[in-house]
N, C-alpha and C positions, 0 to 999 in steps of 0.2 A: 224467361224473365226471372230474375233472382229476387229475393226479398229486399235487397238493397235498391234494385231498380224500381220495385213497387213502392217502396218508401219515398224515393225521390219523386216519382210521378205524383203520389198523393200530396207531397209537400208543395209541388209546383201548382197542382190544382187548387189546393187550399189557399195558397198565396194569391192566385188569380181571383178566387171567389172573394177573399177579404179585400183585395184592391177594388174589385167591382162594387162591392158593398159600400166601401168608404167613398169612392169617387161618385157613385150614384147618389149617395146621401148629400154630398157637397153640391153636386149639380142641381139636385132637387131644391135644396135650400136657396140657391141662387135664382132658380126659375120661378119660385112661388110668387115673387113680386111681379114678374112679367105676366104670369097667368091671371093674376088678380086685376090687371089693367085691361084685359080683353073681355068682351061680352059675347059669349057663344050662345046662340039661340037654342032653346030647349029641344027644338025639332031638327037640329042640324045632324046630318049623317056623318059617317066615318070620314069620308073624304073632305067634307066641308069643315069638320072639326080639326082635321090635320092641317088644313090650309091656315087656320088661325092659331094653331098651337106652336109655341116656340120650339126650336130644335133642342134646346136644353132639356125640356121635359121628356121628349121621347128618348133621348140619350140616357137620361137618369133612370127611366123605367127599364130600359134594356140592361143597363149596368146593375140595377137592383135584381133583375131576373137572373143575371149571371152570378151574382153574389149569393142569392138566396135559394136558387134552384127551384124546387117545387113549392117551397114556402113563399115564393114571390107572388103566387096567385092571389091570396087574400090581401097581401100588403099592397100590391098594385091596384086591386079593386078599390080598397079604401082610399088610397092616395088619389086616384083618378076621380073618384066620386067627390072627395073633398075639394078638389081643384075645379070641379064643374065640367070635367071632360068625360062625361058618361058614355059617349059614343066610342071611346077608346078602350073601355073596360073589357069588352068581349074578346077582341083580338089579343090583348095583353094576357088575359087569363088563360085562353086556349093555348097560347104559345108557352106559357109557364107550366102548364100541366102536361105537355107532350115531352116525354123524355128525350134527351140529347139535342134539344133545340135551343138550349140556353146560350150557346155560342153564336147563334144567328140573331142579329139585332133586328127582329121583325118590325117593331114600331118605327125604327129609324129607316129601314128599307121602304116601309109603307109611306112614311113622310116624304122621302125622296121621290118615290114614284108619283105621288100626288102632285108634288111641286114640278117635277120634270115633264110629266106627261099631261098635266092640266086636268087630271081626273076630278070630276065633281059628282056630288051625290044627286043633285038635281031635285032635291026635295023642296018643301015650302020655305025652308030657311035660307035657300040659295040667294034670294033677292036681298036679304039682310046682310049676308056675307059679302055680296058684291059691293056694298057700301064701304067696306074696309080695304078694298083693292085700290 
C-alpha cells in the first residue's frame, strides 16, 4: 500500500464519518418530535422500548456512532437519556466502545429483530405497552 493509497483510504473514511454525523444529526432532529409523543414506562425493558421507539431514532444513533466512532458513547448516552429511552443506552454505549463495530448498525438490527420476531421483555411494563398496539 502506497502513501497515496493510504491517503485515499483516509479521505474516504473521513467522508463516510462526516456524512454519518450530518445525516444522523438531521434524522435525530426529525425524530425528537416523534419521541416526545410516546410515553415509555420507566420499567420498560430493551425490547419493549424498541417496540415503541421510531425507526428514525435508532438510525440516527447508529449514524452518529459511525460518524463519531468511540466519542459516540457519551453522546449517545446523553441523547437517549434526554429522549427518555434509557433502556437503549447500554446497547448503544457498549457497541460504541467496541472497536471496528461502528459499521454495524446494532440498534437498527435490534429494532428489526424485535419487530420481525416479536421479541418482548415480559417485564411489568408490558401490559402498558400492549395498550399502544
